[in-house]
Structure formats: C-alpha cells, structure tokens
C-alpha positions in Angstrom: -16.0 -18.0 -9.6 -13.1 -17.6 -7.4 -11.3 -14.3 -8.3 -7.6 -14.1 -8.1 -5.3 -11.1 -7.7 -1.4 -10.9 -8.1 0.5 -8.4 -5.5 3.8 -7.6 -8.0 6.2 -4.7 -8.0 9.8 -4.2 -7.4 11.5 -5.2 -4.4 11.6 -3.4 -0.7 7.8 -1.1 -2.0 5.9 -2.6 0.2 4.5 -5.6 -1.3 4.8 -8.1 1.6 3.7 -5.8 4.4 0.3 -4.6 2.4 -0.4 -8.8 1.7 0.1 -9.5 6.1 -1.9 -6.2 6.4 -5.2 -7.1 4.4 -5.1 -11.1 4.6 -4.1 -11.1 8.0 -1.8 -13.7 7.5 2.4 -13.3 8.2 4.6 -13.5 5.0 7.5 -12.5 5.3 8.4 -8.9 4.9 12.2 -7.7 5.0 14.5 -4.9 4.3 16.2 -7.2 1.1 15.2 -8.4 -2.1 13.5 -11.4 -2.8 12.2 -12.4 0.8 9.5 -13.3 -0.9 10.1 -16.2 -3.2 7.1 -18.5 -2.9 4.0 -16.6 -3.4 2.1 -16.5 -0.6 -1.6 -16.8 -1.0 -4.0 -15.6 1.4 -8.3 -16.0 1.1 -10.2 -12.8 1.9 -13.7 -12.5 2.4 -15.3 -9.6 0.8 -16.9 -7.0 3.3 -20.7 -6.4 1.9 -23.3 -4.7 3.9 -26.3 -6.5 1.9 -24.9 -9.4 3.2 -24.8 -8.7 6.7 -28.7 -7.1 6.3 -30.0 -10.3 4.8 -28.6 -12.8 7.4 -30.1 -10.4 9.7 -33.2 -11.0 8.1 -33.1 -15.1 7.4 -31.1 -15.7 10.4 -29.9 -18.9 8.7 -26.9 -21.3 10.1 -24.5 -20.4 8.3 -23.3 -17.1 6.2 -20.7 -17.2 3.9 -19.4 -14.5 1.9 -17.5 -14.4 -1.2 -13.8 -14.2 -1.3 -10.3 -12.9 -3.0 -7.6 -14.7 -3.2 -4.3 -12.0 -3.1 -0.9 -13.6 -3.9 1.8 -11.9 -3.3 4.4 -12.9 -5.8 7.8 -12.6 -5.4 9.7 -9.1 -6.5 10.4 -8.6 -9.8 14.1 -7.2 -11.1 15.6 -4.9 -14.3 16.2 -8.5 -16.4 13.6 -10.6 -15.0 12.1 -11.5 -18.7 15.7 -13.1 -19.6 15.5 -14.8 -16.1 17.2 -12.4 -13.5 15.9 -12.1 -10.4 13.2 -14.9 -10.0 12.3 -13.8 -12.9 10.7 -16.8 -14.6 9.2 -17.9 -11.1 7.3 -14.3 -11.5 6.7 -14.2 -14.8 5.3 -18.0 -13.9 3.1 -16.8 -11.2 1.6 -14.0 -12.6 0.4 -15.5 -15.8 -2.5 -17.7 -13.7 -4.0 -14.5 -11.7 -7.1 -12.0 -13.0 -5.8 -9.2 -12.6 -2.5 -7.4 -11.3 -2.0 -5.0 -8.2 1.4 -3.2 -8.6 2.4 -1.7 -5.4 4.4 1.3 -6.4 6.9 2.9 -3.4 5.6 6.4 -3.4 6.9 7.7 0.3 10.2 8.6 1.6 12.3 6.4 4.0 15.8 6.2 4.6 16.1 3.2 6.7 13.9 1.4 3.3 16.4 0.2 1.0 15.5 0.9 -3.0 16.4 -1.6 -5.3 17.2 1.6 -7.8 18.3 3.6 -5.0 16.5 6.7 -5.5 12.2 7.4 -4.9 10.8 7.5 -8.5 7.4 5.8 -8.9 7.3 6.5 -12.4 10.6 4.7 -13.3 9.7 1.8 -11.2 6.6 1.1 -12.7 8.6 1.2 -16.3 11.4 -1.4 -15.5 7.8 -3.8 -14.5 5.8 -2.9 -17.7 9.3 -3.2 -19.8 10.3 -7.0 -18.1 6.4 -7.9 -18.9 6.5 -6.3 -22.6 9.8 -8.1 -23.4 8.3 -11.7 -22.5 4.9 -10.9 -24.1 7.5 -10.0 -27.2 8.8 -13.5 -26.8 5.8 -15.0 -27.1 4.3 -13.3 -30.1 7.3 -13.5 -32.2 7.6 -17.2 -31.8 3.7 -18.0 -32.3 4.4 -15.8 -35.8 7.2 -18.0 -36.9 5.0 -21.0 -36.6 1.8 -19.4 -38.2 3.7 -17.4 -40.6 4.9 -20.8 -42.7 1.4 -22.1 -42.9 0.7 -18.2 -44.5 3.2 -18.3 -46.7 1.0 -21.6 -48.1 -2.1 -19.3 -48.9 -4.1 -19.9 -46.0 -6.0 -17.0 -45.4 -6.8 -17.6 -41.7 -3.0 -18.2 -40.8 -2.4 -14.8 -42.7 -5.2 -12.7 -40.7 -3.3 -14.0 -37.9 -0.3 -13.7 -38.9 -1.2 -9.6 -39.5 -2.6 -9.4 -35.8 0.3 -10.8 -34.5 2.3 -8.0 -36.3 -0.4 -5.0 -34.7 0.6 -6.6 -30.8 4.5 -6.8 -31.8 4.5 -3.1 -32.8 2.4 -2.1 -29.9 5.0 -3.7 -27.2 7.6 -2.2 -29.2 6.9 0.9 -29.2 6.7 0.4 -24.9 2.9 0.2 -25.0 1.1 -2.1 -23.3 -1.0 -4.8 -25.0 -4.3 -3.7 -22.5 -4.2 -0.3 -24.0 -4.5 -1.6 -27.9 -7.6 -0.9 -30.2 -9.4 -4.0 -30.5 -11.1 -6.0 -33.2 -12.9 -9.1 -33.0 -9.6 -11.4 -34.2 -8.0 -9.4 -31.9 -9.6 -9.8 -29.2 -9.1 -13.9 -29.7 -5.6 -13.8 -30.6 -5.5 -12.3 -26.9 -7.5 -15.0 -24.9 -5.5 -17.8 -27.3 -2.3 -16.2 -26.2 -2.9 -14.7 -22.5 -0.3 -11.8 -22.4 0.7 -10.8 -19.3 0.6 -7.2 -20.4 -3.3 -7.7 -20.8 -4.4 -8.4 -17.6 -6.0 -5.5 -16.1 -4.3 -3.4 -13.8 -4.8 -1.7 -10.2 -1.6 0.6 -9.3 -1.2 1.2 -5.8 0.5 3.8 -4.6 1.8 2.7 -1.0 2.5 6.3 0.8 3.3 7.7 4.2 1.0 7.9 7.3 0.8 12.1 6.7 -0.2 11.4 2.8 -2.8 8.8 3.4 -5.5 11.3 2.3 -4.3 13.6 0.2 -1.7 11.6 -1.8 1.9 13.2 -2.7 4.2 14.5 -5.6 5.0 11.1 -5.7 1.4 9.9 -6.5 0.5 12.7 -8.9 3.4 11.7 -11.0 2.5 8.3 -10.7 -1.5 9.3 -11.6 -0.7 11.0 -14.9 2.0 8.3 -16.2 -1.3 6.0 -16.4 -3.7 8.3 -17.0 -3.8 6.3 -21.3 -4.0 2.9 -19.3 -7.4 2.4 -18.8 -6.0 1.0 -15.0 -7.5 2.0 -11.4 -5.0 4.0 -8.9 -5.4 3.3 -5.2 -3.6 5.4 -2.5 -2.8 3.2 0.6 -0.7 3.1 3.5 0.6 -0.3 3.8 1.8 0.4 7.6 -1.2 1.7 8.3 -3.3 -1.4 7.3 -0.9 -3.3 9.1 -1.8 -1.5 12.4 -5.4 -1.7 11.4 -5.6 -5.3 10.8 -4.1 -6.1 14.6 -7.3 -4.2 15.2 -11.3 -5.3 16.2 -13.6 -3.6 13.8 -14.9 -1.2 16.5 -11.7 -0.2 17.0 -10.4 -0.2 13.6 -13.4 2.4 12.7 -12.1 4.9 15.3 -8.8 4.2 14.1 -9.8 5.3 10.6 -12.0 8.4 11.4 -8.7 9.5 13.2 -6.7 9.8 10.0 -9.5 11.1 8.0 -10.4 8.2 5.7 -13.9 6.5 5.1 -12.8 2.6 4.6 -9.6 0.7 4.6 -7.4 0.1 2.1 -8.6 -3.8 2.2 -12.4 -2.3 0.8 -10.6 0.4 -1.7 -8.8 -2.9 -3.3 -11.6 -5.1 -3.4 -13.8 -2.2 -4.8 -11.6 -1.5 -7.4 -10.8 -4.9 -8.0 -14.5 -5.7 -8.6 -15.2 -2.7 -10.5 -11.7 -3.3 -13.6 -13.1 -6.9 -13.7 -16.6 -5.9 -14.2 -17.8 -7.9 -11.6 -21.1 -8.0 -9.4 -22.4 -10.0 -6.6 -26.3 -11.8 -6.2 -27.1 -13.7 -3.0 -29.0 -16.8 -2.0 -31.1 -17.1 1.0 -32.5 -20.0 2.7 -32.4 -21.1 6.7 -29.3 -22.9 6.1 -27.2 -20.4 4.4 -26.9 -16.9 3.6 -24.5 -17.0 0.1 -23.2 -14.2 -1.9 -21.8 -15.2 -5.3 -19.3 -13.4 -7.7 -20.5 -13.6 -11.6 -19.7 -11.1 -14.4 -21.8 -8.5 -15.2 -24.3 -9.6 -18.1 -24.2 -12.9 -17.1 -27.8 -14.6 -17.8 -29.3 -16.5 -15.2 -28.2 -20.3 -16.5 -24.6 -19.3 -16.5 -25.0 -17.2 -13.1 -27.0 -20.5 -11.8 -24.0 -22.7 -12.8 -21.0 -21.2 -10.3 -23.4 -23.0 -7.7 -22.8 -26.3 -9.6 -22.8 -27.4 -13.1 -26.4 -29.0 -13.0 -27.9 -26.3 -11.9 -27.1 -24.4 -15.3 -27.5 -27.4 -17.6 -30.7 -28.1 -16.1 -32.1 -24.4 -15.9 -35.8 -24.1 -15.5 -36.4 -20.5 -14.3 -34.8 -18.0 -11.9 -37.1 -17.0 -8.7 -35.4 -13.3 -8.0 -36.2 -10.6 -5.6 -34.3 -7.3 -5.1 -32.8 -6.8 -1.8 -34.0 -3.6 -1.4 -37.9 -5.4 -1.7 -36.5 -8.1 0.8 -35.5 -5.8 3.8 -39.0 -4.3 3.5 -41.0 -7.2 3.4 -38.6 -9.1 5.5 -39.5 -12.3 4.2 -39.4 -14.6 1.5 -43.2 -15.3 1.6 -44.3 -11.9 2.1 -42.2 -10.4 -0.8 -43.8 -13.7 -3.1 -47.2 -12.3 -1.9 -47.1 -8.9 -2.5 -46.3 -9.5 -6.8 -42.3 -8.6 -5.8 -40.9 -12.2 -6.8 -40.1 -12.5 -10.9 -40.0 -15.3 -12.7 -37.1 -15.3 -14.8 -36.2 -17.3 -18.1 -32.9 -18.2 -19.7 -32.8 -14.3 -21.1 -32.7 -12.5 -17.6 -29.3 -10.7 -17.1 -28.4 -11.1 -13.6 -28.0 -7.4 -11.5 -26.1 -6.7 -8.6 -27.7 -7.6 -5.4 -30.2 -9.6 -6.7 -31.0 -12.3 -4.5 -32.2 -15.9 -6.3 -33.8 -19.2 -5.8 -32.8 -21.5 -9.1 -35.7 -24.2 -10.5 -33.6 -26.8 -12.3 -34.3 -30.5 -14.0 -31.4 -32.9 -12.2 
C-alpha cells in the first residue's frame, strides 16, 4: 500500500524547494511561475526507529522501510478550473493523490516575487480552495443533469442520489470544501463515486523564514485561524533550512536541528502528519532474509493486512502469529518470545495494531 502526497500551492511559495529538500532530488526551483510543469516524483523512506531496533535484533540481509511518494505539482493560479495557466494539468495530477500538502508562503522576501504582489497566506489559500471547489461543482452539476432525468421517471435510488448531489453542490456554492460537510452513509457513497478534489485530506505547510521556524509568526497565526473548522493539519516548515539539512549527514543533521531548537526535521513532521490525517499505521515482518515495514489503514483486520504483502496471503489466510515489538525487544528473538508465551495466535477478526510484528500462515 503506497502513500502518495501531492505538494501544491501558488507559484513561488517554496513548493519545489521543499520537494527538493525532503526527497533529496533536484526538481528545478526558480523565481517565476510554472517552473514545474510535469509533476516531479520522489520516493522517501519513512524514518522509523522501531524498524531500526528490530533490524538490530534480527540482523537480516535486507532492511526495507515503507515509503511515501511525494509529487511536486505545477503551481496553480486563479482561473485554473477554467484552464488558466496549467490548470487542467494541475487538476488532473491532484486527483490521483491520497492527500494534499498545500504549501503557503508565510515569509517576507523582496527578492522572491509573489504572484499576487503581496504576502497574504489566507488569500493565497482561498484562491486554491476556490479553484478546486469550482472544479468539483462542475463535475457534480454534470452528474446532476444525468441523475435528474432518471429521478423524474420515479426511480427512488436516483431521487435519493440527486438529493445528495444537491447537498454537495449547495455546500460548495457557499465556499466550503467537501471535507467539511456532515456526511451520511449515502453521501459517503456519492463522494466515493465522484472522488471530489475538495474531499481529500489536507496538510497545510506554512513555509516560514529561519527566524520563525520555532514559534511561527503573524502569517502562521492567520493561516491557523482560517483552517480551524477544516479537519486539516498545519505544519510549520522552513524550506530553505530543509534544503540545508538535506545536504548533511545524519549526525550533522541532529547538530544542525539542535542549533535551531528543533527536535525533528520538516520531513519527519510532514510524514507524521500524513499518517495521522490518513489514519495509517505500520506493522512489521521479520526474518533472516529481511525485516520490513508495511503501511495499512488503522482498523484493518489480519487478512486484509496480509493482502498488502501478496493477494494470496489474504485469499488463503489461516492465522496470524503476532509478537508485540516491546516483547521482541525484551526477549531478543522470535523463539524466546514464543517460549515465554509472548506470541499470540490470531484469527480473521484480529485488528492489526501499530507496531505489531506479524507472521502469516496461509493456504496456497
């Protein structure tokens, strides 16, 4: 199960600088709009101390972390929903991602042009919100026309669906994104069908200067207030600092972060926020050949969790042998855990927990 996050924002807010830093790639970053045309993609290993701890005990041939895919999408401008700038390309790319990382400029710098001529993070945020809402409205209105014809014939399901579409349309017309709407099961079904852009979870990244990376500034405060009812996450990052961190070795990175009073990098904060907003967890498999991390949705039962390794594991699932990480760290080996009664045998109804070490038994 791969996690894909799309990095979006107005031109010149620091998207590509941030992408280059966190993915250690070299997407072109320049002081003019539409520097990014085709989306840049970077695969980043998820930093997880638990995986390192487990690997130190097992000493496998390979250690394979789970990965997050970051996609640097072209900057959006007002009118994108009608095709302005690179709007159509932008909207097609953003439709494919699991979560949106919306970079908002929260710093002053006269040497870096701003597309609207002034620094106003709330205004910038609202431009992108409006364009995505307009595109969702367009999709919903077209679908409403088709459904209405069937509903007028007396079809009960069509009438219900038309009413749900009306609710979505009204919510958007009021300037609200669909991730903020109160949902029923039938509305969830419609949202699942049409996959609206504004229903995607969002992480707002306040891109600040070096002096504001610890405590923020007035721009961050105004942005935070504007997203209060949105079910979104706000992360404060200094993209220019992240670019410097990316050039350092791991030990030097720790020293560098300490100088700025930071406990972790912006990359770590972004990945944690992504997992939180998508309600994801990690489980592990361990053996002499490899120790590996796997990403699943919280609440998944053992057979479905096994399916991310191979579909045959889910189809032929018999049981899961489960060891808790803390028990493995205490007893040092799988055999010692088993002898101490710390290996649980779980069936099809077992909900996998974050940090579980699993071995699946299945029929071929």
